[in-house]
TORZAFI-977053 format. One record per residue (C-alpha): x, y, z; chain; residue number from 0; residue in three letters. Coordinates in nm, 2 decimals. Example, Ala and Ser with C-alpha at 12.3 -4.5 7.8 and 13.67 -1.06 7.14 Angstrom:
! residues 2
+--------+--------+--------+-------+------+---------+
|   east |  north |     up | kolba | segu | tordren |
+--------+--------+--------+-------+------+---------+
|   1.23 |  -0.45 |   0.78 |     A |    0 |     ALA |
|   1.37 |  -0.11 |   0.71 |     A |    1 |     SER |
+--------+--------+--------+-------+------+---------+
! end
This chain:
! residues 253
+--------+--------+--------+-------+------+---------+
|   east |  north |     up | kolba | segu | tordren |
+--------+--------+--------+-------+------+---------+
|  -2.44 |  -0.17 |  -1.24 |     A |    0 |     MET |
|  -2.49 |  -0.54 |  -1.14 |     A |    1 |     THR |
|  -2.29 |  -0.60 |  -0.79 |     A |    2 |     LYS |
|  -2.03 |  -0.90 |  -0.81 |     A |    3 |     GLU |
|  -2.11 |  -1.21 |  -0.67 |     A |    4 |     THR |
|  -1.85 |  -1.37 |  -0.50 |     A |    5 |     VAL |
|  -1.75 |  -1.61 |  -0.74 |     A |    6 |     SER |
|  -1.69 |  -1.33 |  -0.97 |     A |    7 |     GLN |
|  -1.49 |  -1.16 |  -0.75 |     A |    8 |     ILE |
|  -1.28 |  -1.49 |  -0.67 |     A |    9 |     LYS |
|  -1.26 |  -1.53 |  -1.06 |     A |   10 |     GLU |
|  -1.13 |  -1.16 |  -1.14 |     A |   11 |     ARG |
|  -0.87 |  -1.15 |  -0.89 |     A |   12 |     ILE |
|  -0.73 |  -1.51 |  -0.95 |     A |   13 |     ALA |
|  -0.68 |  -1.39 |  -1.30 |     A |   14 |     GLU |
|  -0.52 |  -1.10 |  -1.23 |     A |   15 |     ARG |
|  -0.25 |  -1.30 |  -0.99 |     A |   16 |     PHE |
|  -0.21 |  -1.56 |  -1.29 |     A |   17 |     ASP |
|  -0.12 |  -1.31 |  -1.51 |     A |   18 |     ILE |
|   0.12 |  -1.14 |  -1.23 |     A |   19 |     LEU |
|   0.28 |  -1.48 |  -1.26 |     A |   20 |     ASP |
|   0.32 |  -1.50 |  -1.62 |     A |   21 |     ILE |
|   0.46 |  -1.13 |  -1.64 |     A |   22 |     LEU |
|   0.70 |  -1.17 |  -1.35 |     A |   23 |     THR |
|   0.83 |  -1.50 |  -1.54 |     A |   24 |     GLN |
|   0.89 |  -1.27 |  -1.85 |     A |   25 |     GLU |
|   1.10 |  -1.03 |  -1.68 |     A |   26 |     CYS |
|   1.28 |  -1.32 |  -1.53 |     A |   27 |     LEU |
|   1.34 |  -1.46 |  -1.87 |     A |   28 |     ASN |
|   1.45 |  -1.12 |  -2.00 |     A |   29 |     GLY |
|   1.15 |  -1.08 |  -2.24 |     A |   30 |     ASN |
|   1.00 |  -0.80 |  -2.05 |     A |   31 |     SER |
|   1.22 |  -0.49 |  -1.93 |     A |   32 |     ARG |
|   0.99 |  -0.34 |  -1.65 |     A |   33 |     ALA |
|   0.66 |  -0.45 |  -1.46 |     A |   34 |     LEU |
|   0.47 |  -0.26 |  -1.20 |     A |   35 |     ILE |
|   0.24 |  -0.43 |  -0.96 |     A |   36 |     VAL |
|   0.00 |  -0.23 |  -0.75 |     A |   37 |     SER |
|  -0.25 |  -0.36 |  -0.49 |     A |   38 |     GLY |
|  -0.32 |  -0.31 |  -0.11 |     A |   39 |     PRO |
|  -0.06 |  -0.43 |   0.12 |     A |   40 |     PRO |
|  -0.06 |  -0.77 |   0.28 |     A |   41 |     GLY |
|  -0.24 |  -0.97 |   0.01 |     A |   42 |     LEU |
|   0.01 |  -1.12 |  -0.18 |     A |   43 |     GLY |
|   0.22 |  -0.92 |  -0.42 |     A |   44 |     LYS |
|   0.54 |  -1.01 |  -0.28 |     A |   45 |     SER |
|   0.47 |  -1.34 |  -0.22 |     A |   46 |     PHE |
|   0.39 |  -1.42 |  -0.58 |     A |   47 |     THR |
|   0.69 |  -1.23 |  -0.73 |     A |   48 |     VAL |
|   0.94 |  -1.38 |  -0.48 |     A |   49 |     GLU |
|   0.79 |  -1.72 |  -0.52 |     A |   50 |     ARG |
|   0.87 |  -1.71 |  -0.90 |     A |   51 |     ARG |
|   1.24 |  -1.57 |  -0.84 |     A |   52 |     LEU |
|   1.29 |  -1.84 |  -0.59 |     A |   53 |     LYS |
|   1.16 |  -2.11 |  -0.82 |     A |   54 |     GLU |
|   1.39 |  -1.99 |  -1.12 |     A |   55 |     SER |
|   1.73 |  -2.10 |  -1.22 |     A |   56 |     SER |
|   2.03 |  -2.06 |  -0.98 |     A |   57 |     ASN |
|   2.20 |  -1.85 |  -1.27 |     A |   58 |     GLU |
|   1.92 |  -1.59 |  -1.24 |     A |   59 |     LEU |
|   2.11 |  -1.26 |  -1.05 |     A |   60 |     PHE |
|   1.84 |  -1.04 |  -0.87 |     A |   61 |     TYR |
|   1.81 |  -0.84 |  -0.59 |     A |   62 |     SER |
|   1.49 |  -0.71 |  -0.39 |     A |   63 |     ILE |
|   1.51 |  -0.33 |  -0.26 |     A |   64 |     VAL |
|   1.30 |  -0.26 |   0.06 |     A |   65 |     LYS |
|   1.26 |   0.08 |   0.22 |     A |   66 |     GLY |
|   1.42 |   0.43 |   0.17 |     A |   67 |     TYR |
|   1.65 |   0.47 |  -0.15 |     A |   68 |     VAL |
|   1.84 |   0.76 |  -0.24 |     A |   69 |     ARG |
|   1.90 |   0.83 |  -0.60 |     A |   70 |     PRO |
|   2.30 |   0.78 |  -0.58 |     A |   71 |     THR |
|   2.19 |   0.40 |  -0.41 |     A |   72 |     GLY |
|   1.96 |   0.35 |  -0.72 |     A |   73 |     LEU |
|   2.19 |   0.45 |  -1.00 |     A |   74 |     PHE |
|   2.44 |   0.20 |  -0.78 |     A |   75 |     THR |
|   2.20 |  -0.06 |  -0.80 |     A |   76 |     MET |
|   2.11 |  -0.01 |  -1.15 |     A |   77 |     LEU |
|   2.49 |  -0.08 |  -1.22 |     A |   78 |     TYR |
|   2.50 |  -0.40 |  -1.05 |     A |   79 |     LYS |
|   2.19 |  -0.52 |  -1.25 |     A |   80 |     HIS |
|   2.28 |  -0.39 |  -1.55 |     A |   81 |     ARG |
|   2.32 |  -0.73 |  -1.76 |     A |   82 |     ASN |
|   2.04 |  -0.91 |  -1.97 |     A |   83 |     LYS |
|   1.90 |  -1.13 |  -1.74 |     A |   84 |     GLY |
|   1.97 |  -0.95 |  -1.41 |     A |   85 |     ASP |
|   1.64 |  -0.88 |  -1.22 |     A |   86 |     VAL |
|   1.60 |  -0.57 |  -0.96 |     A |   87 |     LEU |
|   1.30 |  -0.57 |  -0.75 |     A |   88 |     VAL |
|   1.18 |  -0.26 |  -0.54 |     A |   89 |     PHE |
|   0.94 |  -0.37 |  -0.30 |     A |   90 |     ASP |
|   0.74 |  -0.13 |  -0.11 |     A |   91 |     ASP |
|   1.03 |   0.11 |  -0.18 |     A |   92 |     ALA |
|   0.78 |   0.41 |  -0.33 |     A |   93 |     ASP |
|   1.02 |   0.71 |  -0.21 |     A |   94 |     THR |
|   1.19 |   0.62 |  -0.54 |     A |   95 |     ILE |
|   0.88 |   0.75 |  -0.72 |     A |   96 |     PHE |
|   0.85 |   1.08 |  -0.53 |     A |   97 |     PHE |
|   1.22 |   1.22 |  -0.63 |     A |   98 |     ASP |
|   1.30 |   1.36 |  -0.97 |     A |   99 |     ASP |
|   1.61 |   1.24 |  -1.01 |     A |  100 |     THR |
|   1.52 |   0.89 |  -0.91 |     A |  101 |     SER |
|   1.20 |   0.90 |  -1.15 |     A |  102 |     LEU |
|   1.44 |   1.02 |  -1.46 |     A |  103 |     ASN |
|   1.65 |   0.67 |  -1.38 |     A |  104 |     LEU |
|   1.38 |   0.46 |  -1.36 |     A |  105 |     LEU |
|   1.21 |   0.60 |  -1.68 |     A |  106 |     LYS |
|   1.56 |   0.52 |  -1.88 |     A |  107 |     THR |
|   1.58 |   0.19 |  -1.76 |     A |  108 |     VAL |
|   1.20 |   0.10 |  -1.83 |     A |  109 |     CYS |
|   1.21 |   0.30 |  -2.18 |     A |  110 |     ASP |
|   1.11 |   0.10 |  -2.50 |     A |  111 |     THR |
|   1.44 |   0.23 |  -2.69 |     A |  112 |     THR |
|   1.71 |  -0.02 |  -2.84 |     A |  113 |     GLU |
|   1.94 |   0.10 |  -2.59 |     A |  114 |     LYS |
|   1.88 |   0.19 |  -2.25 |     A |  115 |     ARG |
|   2.18 |   0.45 |  -2.15 |     A |  116 |     THR |
|   2.21 |   0.55 |  -1.77 |     A |  117 |     VAL |
|   2.38 |   0.88 |  -1.74 |     A |  118 |     SER |
|   2.48 |   1.07 |  -1.38 |     A |  119 |     TRP |
|   2.70 |   1.31 |  -1.49 |     A |  120 |     LEU |
|   2.83 |   1.52 |  -1.19 |     A |  121 |     SER |
|   3.16 |   1.50 |  -0.97 |     A |  122 |     ARG |
|   3.03 |   1.23 |  -0.74 |     A |  123 |     THR |
|   3.24 |   0.89 |  -0.79 |     A |  124 |     ASN |
|   3.05 |   0.58 |  -0.72 |     A |  125 |     PHE |
|   3.21 |   0.25 |  -0.62 |     A |  126 |     LYS |
|   3.10 |  -0.09 |  -0.65 |     A |  127 |     ASP |
|   3.14 |  -0.35 |  -0.40 |     A |  128 |     GLU |
|   3.51 |  -0.44 |  -0.51 |     A |  129 |     ASP |
|   3.59 |  -0.05 |  -0.46 |     A |  130 |     ASN |
|   3.62 |  -0.02 |  -0.82 |     A |  131 |     GLU |
|   3.49 |   0.31 |  -0.99 |     A |  132 |     ASN |
|   3.13 |   0.26 |  -1.14 |     A |  133 |     ILE |
|   3.16 |   0.45 |  -1.50 |     A |  134 |     PRO |
|   2.93 |   0.81 |  -1.54 |     A |  135 |     LYS |
|   2.73 |   0.60 |  -1.81 |     A |  136 |     SER |
|   2.63 |   0.25 |  -1.86 |     A |  137 |     PHE |
|   2.42 |   0.03 |  -2.08 |     A |  138 |     ASP |
|   2.11 |  -0.13 |  -1.89 |     A |  139 |     PHE |
|   2.00 |  -0.45 |  -2.03 |     A |  140 |     GLU |
|   1.84 |  -0.59 |  -1.69 |     A |  141 |     GLY |
|   1.46 |  -0.60 |  -1.61 |     A |  142 |     SER |
|   1.28 |  -0.42 |  -1.31 |     A |  143 |     VAL |
|   1.02 |  -0.48 |  -1.12 |     A |  144 |     ILE |
|   0.81 |  -0.24 |  -0.89 |     A |  145 |     PHE |
|   0.56 |  -0.40 |  -0.63 |     A |  146 |     ILE |
|   0.39 |  -0.09 |  -0.46 |     A |  147 |     THR |
|   0.08 |   0.03 |  -0.26 |     A |  148 |     ASN |
|   0.03 |   0.32 |  -0.50 |     A |  149 |     LEU |
|  -0.26 |   0.33 |  -0.73 |     A |  150 |     ASP |
|  -0.12 |   0.49 |  -1.04 |     A |  151 |     PHE |
|  -0.45 |   0.50 |  -1.21 |     A |  152 |     ASP |
|  -0.60 |   0.68 |  -0.94 |     A |  153 |     ALA |
|  -0.34 |   0.91 |  -0.85 |     A |  154 |     LEU |
|  -0.33 |   1.03 |  -1.24 |     A |  155 |     ILE |
|  -0.70 |   1.03 |  -1.25 |     A |  156 |     ALA |
|  -0.68 |   1.29 |  -0.94 |     A |  157 |     LYS |
|  -0.43 |   1.49 |  -1.14 |     A |  158 |     SER |
|  -0.17 |   1.44 |  -0.85 |     A |  159 |     HIS |
|   0.16 |   1.57 |  -0.86 |     A |  160 |     LYS |
|   0.32 |   1.25 |  -0.98 |     A |  161 |     LEU |
|   0.08 |   1.21 |  -1.25 |     A |  162 |     ALA |
|   0.29 |   1.30 |  -1.55 |     A |  163 |     PRO |
|   0.56 |   1.05 |  -1.42 |     A |  164 |     HIS |
|   0.32 |   0.79 |  -1.35 |     A |  165 |     LEU |
|   0.21 |   0.79 |  -1.69 |     A |  166 |     LYS |
|   0.56 |   0.78 |  -1.87 |     A |  167 |     ALA |
|   0.61 |   0.47 |  -1.63 |     A |  168 |     LEU |
|   0.32 |   0.31 |  -1.74 |     A |  169 |     ILE |
|   0.38 |   0.39 |  -2.08 |     A |  170 |     SER |
|   0.70 |   0.19 |  -2.05 |     A |  171 |     ARG |
|   0.66 |  -0.08 |  -1.82 |     A |  172 |     ALA |
|   0.38 |  -0.35 |  -1.80 |     A |  173 |     HIS |
|   0.12 |  -0.23 |  -1.53 |     A |  174 |     TYR |
|  -0.09 |  -0.47 |  -1.31 |     A |  175 |     ILE |
|  -0.36 |  -0.32 |  -1.10 |     A |  176 |     ASP |
|  -0.46 |  -0.63 |  -0.91 |     A |  177 |     LEU |
|  -0.83 |  -0.49 |  -0.87 |     A |  178 |     GLY |
|  -0.88 |  -0.53 |  -0.49 |     A |  179 |     MET |
|  -1.05 |  -0.22 |  -0.42 |     A |  180 |     LYS |
|  -1.29 |  -0.30 |  -0.13 |     A |  181 |     SER |
|  -1.29 |  -0.51 |   0.22 |     A |  182 |     LYS |
|  -1.50 |  -0.79 |   0.03 |     A |  183 |     GLU |
|  -1.23 |  -0.80 |  -0.25 |     A |  184 |     ASP |
|  -0.97 |  -0.86 |   0.04 |     A |  185 |     TYR |
|  -1.15 |  -1.10 |   0.21 |     A |  186 |     VAL |
|  -1.21 |  -1.30 |  -0.09 |     A |  187 |     VAL |
|  -0.85 |  -1.31 |  -0.17 |     A |  188 |     ARG |
|  -0.76 |  -1.41 |   0.18 |     A |  189 |     ILE |
|  -1.00 |  -1.73 |   0.12 |     A |  190 |     GLN |
|  -0.83 |  -1.78 |  -0.19 |     A |  191 |     GLN |
|  -0.50 |  -1.84 |  -0.01 |     A |  192 |     VAL |
|  -0.64 |  -2.01 |   0.27 |     A |  193 |     ILE |
|  -0.78 |  -2.24 |   0.02 |     A |  194 |     GLU |
|  -0.43 |  -2.30 |  -0.15 |     A |  195 |     ASN |
|  -0.25 |  -2.38 |   0.17 |     A |  196 |     GLY |
|  -0.24 |  -2.09 |   0.38 |     A |  197 |     LEU |
|  -0.32 |  -2.21 |   0.74 |     A |  198 |     LEU |
|  -0.24 |  -2.59 |   0.67 |     A |  199 |     SER |
|  -0.16 |  -2.66 |   1.01 |     A |  200 |     ALA |
|  -0.54 |  -2.63 |   1.10 |     A |  201 |     LEU |
|  -0.80 |  -2.89 |   1.01 |     A |  202 |     ASN |
|  -1.07 |  -2.78 |   0.76 |     A |  203 |     GLU |
|  -1.33 |  -2.68 |   1.01 |     A |  204 |     SER |
|  -1.06 |  -2.43 |   1.21 |     A |  205 |     GLU |
|  -0.98 |  -2.29 |   0.85 |     A |  206 |     ARG |
|  -1.37 |  -2.22 |   0.80 |     A |  207 |     GLU |
|  -1.39 |  -2.07 |   1.14 |     A |  208 |     ASP |
|  -1.09 |  -1.84 |   1.04 |     A |  209 |     VAL |
|  -1.28 |  -1.75 |   0.73 |     A |  210 |     THR |
|  -1.61 |  -1.73 |   0.90 |     A |  211 |     HIS |
|  -1.46 |  -1.46 |   1.18 |     A |  212 |     PHE |
|  -1.27 |  -1.27 |   0.89 |     A |  213 |     LEU |
|  -1.60 |  -1.20 |   0.71 |     A |  214 |     LYS |
|  -1.84 |  -1.16 |   1.04 |     A |  215 |     SER |
|  -1.59 |  -0.88 |   1.17 |     A |  216 |     ASN |
|  -1.50 |  -0.72 |   0.81 |     A |  217 |     ILE |
|  -1.53 |  -0.38 |   0.97 |     A |  218 |     ASN |
|  -1.40 |  -0.44 |   1.31 |     A |  219 |     LYS |
|  -1.06 |  -0.60 |   1.22 |     A |  220 |     LEU |
|  -0.74 |  -0.36 |   1.29 |     A |  221 |     ARG |
|  -0.62 |  -0.48 |   0.91 |     A |  222 |     GLU |
|  -0.77 |  -0.72 |   0.66 |     A |  223 |     ILE |
|  -0.45 |  -0.88 |   0.53 |     A |  224 |     SER |
|  -0.29 |  -1.27 |   0.53 |     A |  225 |     LEU |
|  -0.10 |  -1.14 |   0.81 |     A |  226 |     ARG |
|  -0.44 |  -1.14 |   1.01 |     A |  227 |     MET |
|  -0.54 |  -1.45 |   0.90 |     A |  228 |     ALA |
|  -0.23 |  -1.63 |   1.00 |     A |  229 |     ILE |
|  -0.27 |  -1.42 |   1.35 |     A |  230 |     LYS |
|  -0.65 |  -1.57 |   1.37 |     A |  231 |     LEU |
|  -0.52 |  -1.90 |   1.27 |     A |  232 |     GLY |
|  -0.25 |  -1.92 |   1.56 |     A |  233 |     ALA |
|  -0.54 |  -1.80 |   1.81 |     A |  234 |     ILE |
|  -0.78 |  -2.10 |   1.66 |     A |  235 |     ARG |
|  -0.58 |  -2.36 |   1.66 |     A |  236 |     ARG |
|  -0.67 |  -2.58 |   1.95 |     A |  237 |     GLY |
|  -0.84 |  -2.33 |   2.16 |     A |  238 |     LYS |
|  -1.21 |  -2.32 |   2.26 |     A |  239 |     SER |
|  -1.21 |  -1.96 |   2.38 |     A |  240 |     ASP |
|  -1.03 |  -1.83 |   2.06 |     A |  241 |     TRP |
|  -1.29 |  -1.57 |   1.96 |     A |  242 |     GLU |
|  -1.30 |  -1.39 |   2.27 |     A |  243 |     LYS |
|  -0.92 |  -1.37 |   2.24 |     A |  244 |     ILE |
|  -0.93 |  -1.29 |   1.88 |     A |  245 |     ALA |
|  -1.22 |  -1.00 |   1.92 |     A |  246 |     ARG |
|  -0.99 |  -0.84 |   2.23 |     A |  247 |     VAL |
|  -0.65 |  -0.85 |   2.01 |     A |  248 |     THR |
|  -0.71 |  -0.83 |   1.65 |     A |  249 |     CYS |
|  -1.05 |  -0.62 |   1.64 |     A |  250 |     CYS |
|  -1.09 |  -0.23 |   1.71 |     A |  251 |     LYS |
|  -1.27 |  -0.16 |   2.05 |     A |  252 |     ASN |
+--------+--------+--------+-------+------+---------+
! end
């Protein structure tokens, strides 16, 4: 297989982020029920989705859920965002994929059937924000977006214990793998974002210095992410000895 050029990598990644932007808007418009976005951390998945949310109409009702989510919390949040046009975003909340009850709820809300009825048929009583009882069953007409570091395709290929559930979710939702698998991909992506305005406080020469440092220390950096680029930019700005500081604070020994 012929190795991709930097230009080809840049084009491939840019295309996938463009598609992410389009499909996010489809969820916001209520035309798409579910979107799963998979890619490594710190390279702009969340930023792309959140930017589209912020640029949308003020009438849009949405929430971004991060961190640990119990099934009971998931059921409550789904009820809160049950109406058509509502959007519920799970960002780095991958625990929901490791719980059978949560997975079954997610399969229901992502389903392609005409009616998506979510049920919790137990003695547990749920309350909404007004202390009103949440019904045991309700129809869900909103949209759900998952932003995850999990590579669904890789886990399925390895026959991971989650594979059947992940297959079921991919079958029901739009799935975007942002296609960043190597350190070179990461650096190309960071360079794209820098060219689009990241580190705007630096002049062109200083931004080039940051990009060169990333490329030259690709195997030494503690992480390759937009956060690292921002750190390097802060160190670079107006300092003649910035590379010494960057090697000590941003690179592994």
